[in-house]
C-alpha positions in Angstrom: 14.4 24.4 22.3 13.1 22.2 25.1 12.8 18.5 24.7 15.4 15.8 23.8 16.0 16.5 20.1 19.3 14.8 20.0 17.7 11.5 21.1 15.0 11.8 18.5 17.4 10.9 15.8 17.6 7.3 17.0 13.9 6.9 16.1 13.9 3.2 16.7 11.8 0.7 18.7 13.5 0.6 22.1 12.9 -3.0 23.4 14.0 -1.9 26.9 10.8 0.2 27.3 8.0 -1.4 29.3 4.6 -2.0 27.8 3.1 0.5 30.2 5.6 3.2 29.2 4.9 2.5 25.5 1.2 2.9 26.2 1.8 6.2 28.0 3.8 7.6 25.1 0.9 6.9 22.8 -1.7 8.2 25.2 0.3 11.4 25.9 0.8 12.1 22.2 -2.9 11.5 21.4 -3.9 13.7 24.4 -1.9 16.7 23.1 -2.9 16.2 19.5 -6.6 16.1 20.4 -6.3 19.0 22.8 -4.6 21.3 20.2 -6.9 20.3 17.4 -9.9 21.1 19.5 -8.8 24.7 20.0 -9.7 27.4 17.5 -6.4 29.1 18.4 -3.8 26.9 20.0 -1.2 29.6 20.6 -2.1 30.4 24.3 -2.2 26.7 25.2 1.1 26.0 23.4 2.7 29.0 25.0 1.9 27.6 28.5 2.6 23.9 27.7 5.3 24.1 25.0 7.9 22.0 26.9 5.4 19.3 27.8 4.1 19.1 24.2 7.7 18.9 22.8 8.6 16.1 25.2 5.5 14.2 24.1 6.5 14.6 20.5 10.1 13.6 21.2 9.1 10.3 22.7 6.5 9.6 20.1 9.0 10.0 17.3 11.2 7.4 19.0 8.5 4.8 19.4 7.4 3.0 16.2 3.9 2.3 17.3 3.4 6.1 17.9 4.8 7.3 14.7 1.5 8.2 13.0 0.4 10.2 16.0 3.9 11.8 16.2 3.7 13.0 12.6 0.2 14.4 13.1 1.3 16.2 16.2 4.4 17.6 14.5 2.3 19.1 11.7 -0.1 20.6 14.1 2.7 22.1 16.1 4.6 23.5 13.1 2.8 26.9 12.7 3.3 27.8 16.3 7.0 26.9 16.4 7.5 28.6 13.0 6.3 31.9 14.5 8.5 31.5 17.6 11.8 31.1 15.7 14.4 28.5 16.9 14.1 27.1 13.3 17.4 25.2 13.3 16.4 23.1 16.4 12.9 22.5 15.0 14.3 21.5 11.6 15.7 18.3 13.2 12.2 17.3 14.3 10.8 18.0 10.8 13.6 16.0 9.1 12.9 13.0 11.4 9.2 13.3 10.6 10.1 13.3 6.9 12.2 10.2 7.3 9.5 8.4 9.2 6.9 9.3 6.6 9.1 7.9 3.8 9.6 4.7 5.7 5.9 4.3 6.3 5.1 5.0 2.7 2.8 7.9 3.9 2.9 10.2 0.8 0.6 12.8 2.2 2.7 13.3 5.4 5.9 13.1 3.4 4.7 15.9 1.2 3.5 18.0 4.2 6.8 17.5 6.0 8.8 18.4 2.9 6.7 21.5 2.5 7.3 22.6 6.1 11.0 21.9 5.7 11.0 24.3 2.8 9.5 27.0 5.0 12.3 26.6 7.5 14.9 26.7 4.8 13.3 29.9 3.5 13.4 31.6 6.9 17.1 30.7 7.2 17.8 32.2 3.8 18.5 29.0 1.8 16.1 29.8 -1.1 17.4 27.1 -3.5 16.8 24.4 -0.9 13.4 25.9 0.0 12.3 25.9 -3.7 13.4 22.3 -4.1 11.5 21.2 -1.0 8.3 23.0 -2.2 8.6 21.6 -5.7 9.0 18.1 -4.3 6.0 18.6 -2.1 4.0 19.7 -5.1 4.9 16.6 -7.1 4.0 14.3 -4.2 0.7 16.0 -3.4 -0.2 16.0 -7.1 0.5 12.3 -7.4 -2.0 11.4 -4.7 -4.6 14.0 -5.7 -4.2 16.1 -2.6 -5.4 19.4 -4.0 -5.1 21.5 -0.8 -1.6 20.1 -0.1 -0.6 20.8 -3.7 -1.9 24.4 -3.4 -0.2 25.0 -0.1 3.2 23.9 -1.5 2.6 25.9 -4.7 1.9 29.0 -2.6 5.1 28.5 -0.7 6.9 28.2 -3.9 5.5 31.5 -5.1 6.7 33.0 -1.9 10.3 31.8 -2.6 10.1 33.1 -6.2 9.0 36.5 -4.8 12.1 36.6 -2.5 14.2 35.8 -5.6 12.6 38.7 -7.4 11.1 36.3 -10.0 7.8 38.2 -9.9 6.3 36.8 -13.1 6.9 33.2 -12.0 5.6 34.1 -8.5 2.4 35.6 -9.9 1.8 32.6 -12.2 2.2 29.9 -9.5 0.2 31.9 -6.9 -2.7 32.4 -9.4 -2.6 28.6 -10.0 -2.6 27.9 -6.3 -5.6 30.2 -5.8 -7.5 28.3 -8.4 -6.6 25.0 -6.8 -7.8 26.3 -3.4 -11.1 27.5 -4.9 -11.6 24.1 -6.5 -11.7 22.4 -3.1 -13.4 25.3 -1.3 -10.5 25.8 1.1 -11.2 29.4 2.4 -8.1 29.7 4.6 -6.0 28.4 1.7 -7.5 31.0 -0.6 -6.6 33.7 2.0 -3.1 32.3 2.1 -2.7 32.6 -1.7 -4.3 36.1 -1.7 -1.9 37.2 0.9 1.2 36.2 -1.1 -0.3 37.6 -4.3 -0.9 40.9 -2.4 2.8 41.1 -1.4 3.9 40.4 -4.9 1.8 43.3 -6.2 3.0 45.4 -3.3 6.7 44.9 -4.3 5.8 45.7 -7.9 4.2 49.0 -6.7 0.7 47.8 -7.8 -1.1 49.3 -4.8 -4.7 48.8 -5.9 -4.2 45.1 -6.8 -2.3 44.6 -3.5 -5.1 46.2 -1.6 -7.7 44.1 -3.3 -5.8 40.9 -2.4 -5.4 41.7 1.2 -9.0 42.8 1.6 -10.0 39.5 0.1 -7.7 37.6 2.6 -9.2 39.6 5.5 -12.8 38.8 4.4 -12.0 35.0 4.0 -10.2 34.8 7.3 -13.0 36.7 9.1 -15.5 34.2 7.7 -13.5 31.3 9.3 -12.5 33.2 12.4 -8.9 32.7 11.6 -7.1 35.1 13.9 -3.7 34.5 12.4 -5.0 35.2 9.0 -6.9 38.3 10.1 -3.7 39.6 11.8 -1.6 39.1 8.6 -4.3 40.8 6.5 -4.4 43.8 8.9 -0.6 43.9 8.8 -0.4 43.9 5.0 -3.2 46.4 4.6 -1.3 48.7 6.9 1.8 48.5 4.7 -0.2 49.2 1.6 -1.9 52.3 3.2 1.5 53.4 4.4 2.9 53.2 0.9 -0.1 55.3 -0.3 0.6 57.9 2.4 -2.6 57.2 4.2 -1.0 57.4 7.7 -4.3 57.2 9.7 -5.4 53.9 8.1 -1.8 52.5 8.1 -1.3 53.0 11.8 -4.8 51.8 12.7 -4.2 48.5 10.7 -0.7 48.0 12.1 -1.8 48.5 15.7 -4.7 46.0 15.2 -2.2 43.5 13.8 0.1 44.1 16.8 -2.7 43.5 19.2 -3.6 40.2 17.5 0.0 39.0 17.3 0.4 39.8 21.0 -2.7 37.7 21.8 -1.3 34.8 19.8 2.2 35.0 21.3 3.5 35.4 17.8 6.7 37.2 18.6 8.2 36.9 15.1 5.3 38.8 13.3 5.0 41.1 16.3 8.6 42.2 15.6 7.9 42.6 11.9 4.8 44.6 12.5 6.7 46.8 15.0 9.3 47.4 12.3 6.7 48.4 9.8 5.0 50.7 12.2 8.4 52.2 12.9 8.7 52.9 9.2 5.4 54.8 9.2 6.8 57.0 12.0 10.1 57.4 10.1 8.3 58.5 7.0 6.4 61.1 9.1 9.7 62.3 10.7 8.9 60.9 14.1 12.5 59.6 14.5 12.6 58.7 18.2 9.5 56.6 18.0 10.8 54.9 14.8 14.2 54.2 16.4 12.6 52.7 19.5 10.4 50.3 17.5 13.4 49.3 15.3 15.6 48.4 18.3 12.7 46.3 19.7 12.3 44.5 16.4 16.1 44.0 15.9 16.5 42.2 19.2 13.8 39.7 18.4 14.9 39.1 14.9 18.5 38.5 15.9 17.3 36.1 18.7 15.1 34.0 16.4 17.5 34.1 13.5 15.2 36.0 11.0 17.9 37.4 8.8 15.6 39.1 6.2 13.9 41.1 8.9 17.2 41.9 10.6 18.7 43.2 7.3 15.6 45.4 6.7 15.7 46.7 10.3 19.4 47.6 10.1 18.7 49.4 6.8 15.9 51.3 8.4 17.9 52.2 11.5 20.6 53.5 9.1 18.0 55.9 7.7 17.0 57.1 11.1 20.7 57.8 12.0 21.1 59.6 8.7 18.2 61.8 9.4 19.7 62.5 12.8 23.1 63.2 11.1 24.7 60.5 13.1 26.9 59.6 10.1 29.2 57.0 11.7 26.2 55.0 13.1 24.3 55.3 9.8 27.2 54.0 7.8 27.8 51.1 10.2 24.1 50.1 10.2 23.8 50.3 6.5 27.0 48.3 5.8 25.8 45.5 8.2 22.5 45.4 6.3 24.3 45.2 2.9 26.4 42.2 4.3 23.2 40.4 5.3 21.5 41.1 1.9 24.5 39.7 0.2 24.5 36.6 2.3 20.8 36.1 1.6 21.3 36.6 -2.2 18.8 39.6 -2.3 20.2 41.8 -5.1 17.3 44.3 -5.2 17.3 44.9 -1.4 21.1 45.1 -1.4 21.1 47.7 -4.2 18.4 49.6 -2.3 20.6 49.7 0.9 23.6 50.6 -1.2 21.7 53.5 -2.6 20.8 54.6 0.9 24.5 54.3 2.0 25.4 56.4 -1.1 23.1 59.1 0.1 24.9 59.2 3.5 28.2 59.6 1.6 26.7 62.4 -0.5 25.5 64.3 2.5 29.1 64.1 3.8 30.5 65.0 0.3 32.3 61.7 0.1 31.9 61.7 -3.7 34.3 58.9 -4.6 32.8 56.5 -2.0 29.3 57.4 -3.3 30.3 56.8 -6.9 31.8 53.4 -6.2 28.8 52.0 -4.4 26.2 53.5 -6.8 28.1 51.9 -9.7 28.0 48.5 -8.0 24.3 49.0 -7.2 23.5 49.8 -10.8 25.4 46.7 -12.0 23.6 44.5 -9.5 20.2 45.4 -11.0 21.2 44.8 -14.6 19.5 41.8 -16.1 16.8 41.6 -13.4 13.1 41.6 -14.3 12.0 45.3 -14.7 9.3 45.6 -12.0 7.9 48.8 -10.5 10.2 48.6 -7.6 13.3 48.1 -9.7 12.3 50.9 -12.1 11.9 53.3 -9.2 15.2 52.2 -7.7 17.0 52.6 -11.0 15.7 56.2 -11.3 16.9 57.1 -7.8 20.3 55.5 -8.4 20.8 57.3 -11.7 19.7 60.6 -10.1 22.3 60.2 -7.4 25.0 59.2 -9.9 24.3 62.3 -11.9 24.6 64.5 -8.8 27.9 62.7 -7.8 29.5 63.0 -11.2 28.6 66.6 -11.4 30.1 67.3 -8.0 33.3 65.4 -8.9 33.7 67.5 -12.1 33.3 70.7 -10.1 35.9 69.6 -7.6 38.4 68.7 -10.3 
């Protein structure tokens, strides 16, 4: 990341700076803050001026008289940087912002910074740290009566619970967040809560409820001309239609999402949507198109450090290779996916990929290898909340186990 992030950590008043330079730091920070806030969509501006904005932020964080402007600029910049990746570098800025907010006694900014730090922890796979950050942000926002900030942190907490497969808890906190957003008439916030609720329902195979949530999010974001929210809604609607087998609507929604992500220079979600469109092609047997999109997505996800997306893309590439009977490549891709799911502590996704690997073994009549990995996958799911996705996965694993055991008996 451009800028002088290492020097930010001093964050002290430098008496060697001239008064003129101090004034210029303040003027520069205020200039970028006002310019970004004045734009409906700041992504094109930030894409062109990213280095200059980061330098302005860096200096403002070092100058005590510019700290309030620096924190405001940091929070405005966060959504853009979040979409670009480089989260480890950006995390240093957010942590300094959090320290400054604490020293200043600015509870609202402290809560917001802590909430944003939780988002970065989540992207990097540290779900325990992410949940703690969001819980802390909830407590701080609640203490000062910041309803919208409280709801935002609560929605992020629901996102973490979903990733931990705690679907009942996720649904509870997200419904609570939605009510909080409604109480303060925050339309974009309501869309944010609907989006996360929709993904929870999606992962529980509750298609109608998921569709309703994403349609509500699309309507709310359209009313506020929130392009980012519209893109996410189109993206999620495409995934629901894909799950329902409505290929025409699925591809149409995903392509609209891709167009919007491209316009906003949102390379992270552009990669995720490319992966999802690739899955639509995979499910229709258009393997070459799927493989091309997966490779494109994998490169971006590896570069930005988005391990969840990379694990899913490797899983999907394994399925493509298996359909092409490229067994060695299929096994390698699926094993790498399993390793990432294990590192990310995602037992459901890990069990799903293990089941996919078992199918590859079955096709090659590697019965013992298939039996071993299916047994592990079954054990991995024991004790987890029995959602639609887990029930479906258990049925598939048990069917494969029965086939393998039968084949082993016949070979004996």
